[in-house]
C-alpha positions as CSV (number, residue, x, y, z in Angstrom):
1,X,126.1,59.6,168.3
2,X,129.2,61.1,166.6
3,X,129.4,58.3,164.2
4,X,125.6,58.7,163.3
5,X,125.9,62.5,163.1
6,X,128.6,62.5,160.4
7,X,126.5,60.5,157.8
8,X,123.4,62.5,158.7
9,X,125.2,65.7,158.1
10,X,126.4,64.5,154.7
11,X,122.9,63.7,153.7
12,X,121.6,67.1,154.8
13,X,124.4,68.8,152.8
14,X,123.5,66.8,149.7
15,X,119.9,67.7,150.0
16,X,120.8,71.4,150.4
17,X,123.0,71.4,147.3
18,X,120.3,69.6,145.3
19,X,117.7,72.1,146.4
20,X,119.9,75.0,145.3
21,X,121.0,73.7,141.9
22,X,118.0,71.6,140.9
23,X,115.1,73.7,142.2
24,X,112.6,75.2,139.7
25,X,113.9,78.7,140.4
26,X,117.4,77.7,139.6
27,X,116.3,75.9,136.4
28,X,114.1,78.8,135.2
29,X,116.9,81.3,134.5
30,X,119.1,78.6,133.0
31,X,116.4,77.5,130.7
32,X,115.6,81.1,129.8
33,X,119.2,81.8,129.0
34,X,119.4,78.7,126.9
35,X,116.2,79.7,125.0
36,X,117.5,83.2,124.5
37,X,120.8,81.8,123.2
38,X,119.0,79.6,120.7
39,X,116.8,82.5,119.5
40,X,119.9,84.7,119.1
41,X,121.7,82.1,117.1
42,X,118.6,81.6,114.9
43,X,118.3,85.4,114.3
44,X,122.0,85.7,113.5
45,X,121.7,82.8,111.1
46,X,118.7,84.4,109.3
47,X,120.5,87.7,109.1
48,X,123.5,86.0,107.7
49,X,121.4,84.2,105.1
50,X,119.7,87.4,104.1
51,X,123.0,89.2,103.7
52,X,124.4,86.4,101.6
53,X,121.3,86.6,99.4
54,X,121.7,90.3,99.1
55,X,125.3,90.0,98.2
56,X,124.4,87.5,95.4
57,X,121.8,89.8,94.0
58,X,124.2,92.8,94.2
59,X,127.0,90.9,92.5
60,X,124.7,89.7,89.7
61,X,122.9,93.0,89.0
62,X,124.9,96.0,90.4
63,X,128.6,95.1,90.7
64,X,129.3,95.6,87.0
65,X,129.0,99.4,87.6
66,X,129.4,99.9,91.4
67,X,132.2,97.3,91.8
68,X,132.1,94.0,93.7
69,X,132.5,95.7,97.0
70,X,130.2,98.7,96.1
71,X,133.3,100.9,96.2
72,X,132.2,102.6,92.9
73,X,133.9,103.0,89.6
74,X,134.1,105.4,86.6
75,X,130.6,104.3,85.7
76,X,128.8,104.6,89.1
77,X,129.4,106.2,92.5
78,X,130.6,104.6,95.7
79,X,127.8,103.1,97.8
80,X,129.6,102.5,101.0
81,X,128.1,104.4,103.8
82,X,125.0,105.6,101.9
83,X,122.7,103.6,104.0
84,X,119.8,101.2,103.3
85,X,117.3,103.9,102.6
86,X,119.2,105.3,99.6
87,X,119.6,101.9,98.0
88,X,116.0,101.0,98.7
89,X,114.7,104.2,97.0
90,X,116.8,103.7,93.8
91,X,115.9,100.1,93.4
92,X,112.3,100.2,94.5
93,X,111.5,103.0,92.0
94,X,113.1,101.1,89.1
95,X,115.8,103.7,88.6
96,X,118.3,101.0,89.2
97,X,119.8,98.9,87.7
98,X,120.6,100.9,84.6
99,X,121.0,99.4,81.1
100,X,123.0,102.4,80.1
101,X,124.9,104.0,83.0
102,X,125.5,107.3,81.0
103,X,121.9,108.3,80.8
104,X,119.7,109.9,83.5
105,X,117.8,107.2,85.4
106,X,114.1,106.9,84.6
107,X,111.3,105.1,86.3
108,X,110.7,101.6,84.9
109,X,109.3,98.3,86.0
110,X,111.0,97.0,89.2
111,X,113.2,94.0,88.6
112,X,113.1,92.6,92.2
113,X,110.6,91.6,94.8
114,X,110.1,93.6,98.0
115,X,112.2,91.0,99.9
116,X,115.0,91.0,97.4
117,X,115.2,94.8,97.5
118,X,115.4,94.8,101.3
119,X,118.2,92.1,101.1
120,X,120.2,94.3,98.6
121,X,119.8,97.4,100.7
122,X,120.7,95.6,103.9
123,X,123.8,94.1,102.3
124,X,125.1,97.5,101.0
125,X,124.4,99.0,104.5
126,X,126.4,96.3,106.1
127,X,129.5,97.2,104.1
128,X,130.2,100.4,106.0
129,X,128.5,102.5,108.7
130,X,126.5,105.6,107.9
131,X,123.4,106.6,106.0
132,X,119.8,106.1,107.0
133,X,117.8,102.9,107.5
134,X,114.6,102.2,105.6
135,X,112.1,104.5,107.3
136,X,108.8,103.4,108.7
137,X,106.2,106.1,107.8
138,X,103.3,106.7,110.2
139,X,100.6,108.9,108.7
140,X,98.4,109.0,111.8
141,X,97.6,112.6,112.6
142,X,99.1,113.8,109.3
143,X,97.6,117.0,107.8
144,X,97.4,117.1,104.0
145,X,96.7,120.9,104.0
146,X,99.9,121.6,106.0
147,X,101.7,119.2,103.6
148,X,100.6,121.3,100.7
149,X,102.2,124.3,102.2
150,X,105.5,122.5,102.8
151,X,105.4,121.0,99.4
152,X,104.7,124.3,97.6
153,X,107.7,125.9,99.4
154,X,110.3,123.1,99.0
155,X,109.2,120.7,96.2
156,X,106.9,122.5,93.7
157,X,109.7,124.6,92.1
158,X,111.1,121.4,90.5
159,X,108.2,118.9,90.6
160,X,105.5,121.5,89.8
161,X,102.6,122.1,92.1
162,X,100.7,119.2,90.6
163,X,103.6,116.8,91.0
164,X,103.8,116.2,87.2
165,X,107.6,116.8,87.1
166,X,109.5,119.2,85.0
167,X,112.7,119.7,83.0
168,X,115.6,121.2,84.7
169,X,119.1,122.3,83.5
170,X,121.6,120.2,81.5
171,X,119.1,117.7,80.3
172,X,118.1,116.7,83.8
173,X,114.4,116.5,84.8
174,X,112.6,116.2,88.1
175,X,110.5,113.0,87.9
176,X,106.7,113.0,88.3
177,X,105.4,112.0,91.7
178,X,102.4,109.9,90.6
179,X,102.4,106.3,91.7
180,X,104.9,106.6,94.5
181,X,104.6,105.1,98.0
182,X,104.9,106.8,101.4
183,X,108.2,105.1,101.9
184,X,109.6,106.4,98.6
185,X,108.6,110.0,99.4
186,X,110.1,109.8,102.9
187,X,113.3,108.3,101.5
188,X,113.6,111.0,98.8
189,X,113.1,113.8,101.3
190,X,115.7,112.5,103.7
191,X,118.4,111.1,101.3
192,X,118.1,113.6,98.4
193,X,118.5,111.5,95.3
194,X,120.5,112.9,92.3
195,X,120.2,116.7,92.2
196,X,117.4,116.9,94.8
197,X,118.5,118.6,98.1
198,X,118.6,116.5,101.3
199,X,116.1,117.8,103.9
200,X,117.1,117.0,107.5
201,X,114.9,117.2,110.6
202,X,116.0,120.8,111.0
203,X,114.5,121.8,107.6
204,X,111.5,119.5,107.5
205,X,110.5,118.0,110.8
206,X,109.1,114.5,111.3
207,X,105.5,115.9,111.5
208,X,106.1,118.0,108.4
209,X,107.5,115.0,106.6
210,X,104.3,113.0,107.5
211,X,102.2,115.9,106.2
212,X,104.1,116.1,102.9
213,X,103.9,112.3,102.4
214,X,100.1,112.4,103.1
215,X,99.7,115.3,100.6
216,X,101.7,113.6,97.8
217,X,100.1,110.2,98.2
218,X,96.5,111.5,98.5
219,X,95.9,114.9,96.9
220,X,98.5,114.6,94.1
221,X,97.6,111.0,93.4
222,X,93.9,111.6,93.5
223,X,93.2,115.3,92.8
224,X,89.7,116.8,93.2
225,X,89.9,119.0,90.1
226,X,87.1,121.3,91.2
227,X,87.5,123.4,88.0
228,X,86.6,120.6,85.7
229,X,88.8,118.2,83.7
230,X,92.3,118.0,85.1
231,X,94.0,117.4,81.7
232,X,96.6,115.3,83.3
233,X,97.6,117.9,85.9
234,X,100.4,119.3,83.7
235,X,100.0,122.8,85.1
236,X,98.0,126.0,84.4
237,X,100.1,127.2,81.5
238,X,99.9,124.0,79.5
239,X,96.3,123.6,80.4
240,X,95.6,127.2,79.3
241,X,97.2,126.5,75.9
242,X,95.1,123.3,75.6
243,X,91.9,125.3,76.4
244,X,92.9,128.1,74.0
245,X,93.6,125.9,71.0
246,X,90.6,123.6,71.6
247,X,88.2,126.4,72.5
248,X,89.2,128.9,69.8
249,X,89.7,126.1,67.2
250,X,86.2,124.7,67.8
251,X,84.7,128.3,67.6
252,X,86.5,128.8,64.2
253,X,85.3,125.5,62.9
254,X,81.7,126.2,64.0
255,X,81.8,129.6,62.3
256,X,83.1,128.1,59.1
257,X,80.4,125.4,59.2
258,X,77.7,128.0,59.7
259,X,79.0,130.2,56.9
260,X,79.2,127.2,54.5
261,X,75.6,126.2,55.2
262,X,74.4,129.7,54.6
263,X,76.2,129.9,51.3
264,X,74.8,126.6,50.1
265,X,71.3,127.7,51.1
266,X,71.6,130.9,49.1
267,X,72.4,128.8,46.0
268,X,73.5,131.9,44.0
269,X,70.2,133.7,44.6
270,X,70.2,137.5,43.8
271,X,67.6,138.2,46.5
272,X,64.5,138.1,44.1
273,X,63.2,135.1,42.3
274,X,66.4,133.3,41.5
275,X,66.3,134.2,37.7
276,X,68.1,136.8,35.7
277,X,65.4,138.9,33.9
278,X,67.9,140.1,31.3
279,X,68.0,136.6,29.9
280,X,64.3,136.5,29.2
281,X,61.6,134.3,30.7
282,X,63.1,131.1,29.4
283,X,66.7,131.6,30.6
284,X,70.0,132.2,28.8
285,X,69.9,129.0,26.8
286,X,66.5,129.4,25.2
287,X,66.3,129.9,21.5
288,X,65.2,133.3,20.2
289,X,62.5,133.2,17.4
290,X,61.6,135.9,14.9
291,X,58.1,137.4,15.3
292,X,55.7,135.9,12.7
293,X,54.7,138.4,9.9
294,X,51.1,138.3,8.7
295,X,50.4,139.5,5.1
296,X,47.2,141.1,4.2
């Protein structure tokens, strides 16, 4: 019995070990861990490829001013630590890259695709911690009327109440807000490009930011103009001058036209029959004849 029990015990032990290590429950977590590892490796590989592509784009288009490591130079500021949102705003609006780094950036056609812009922004953000990521704007529940109040208080002094933009000091101007996207507005409010102040959550809350974005992208982009023709939305003063010159000018021209027609209709008439009686019945050019004398 003892000789038979020893092999039988070995067989039972082998079955138990196989049940523990090769059962479906044991294989499930192992397979899940392996799949998770594969996905992590794939994600890391994709991120690495995107950063490599962003670096290539940055080196080709931005490094001549900002330096090969985005450390800045005498021509352009340091970009380390500014975050992806700042880079995304400047590139997606066409402000960057600049042909002449000594002039104020102006909106122009964008040189890169949406994917390329994201790659450049992510690459710069990877160089140093800090800054804000590219925001995701959710306008659900946004109130355009509340956005107008916040805009009038914080933005209109520079951008004008119609968003047409205006000239500031030292040759700097606030750009117009027509044709911007919700992401651009949110990035500008949070990052404060150029001379624009940076509004934190303590100054403009997330809800107020959504309200401002909704107002800019709807009411400013598509104004109602209840008073008539908007004249480009350049503001009440400029529109008043346009109305004054056009209105008064048209009235003066109409008055001159009416006066000219009356003068031509008169034709030099003296108010009677149109002839000068002092010149005789035949007019001033008629020949005078002596009266005929009859002799008896």
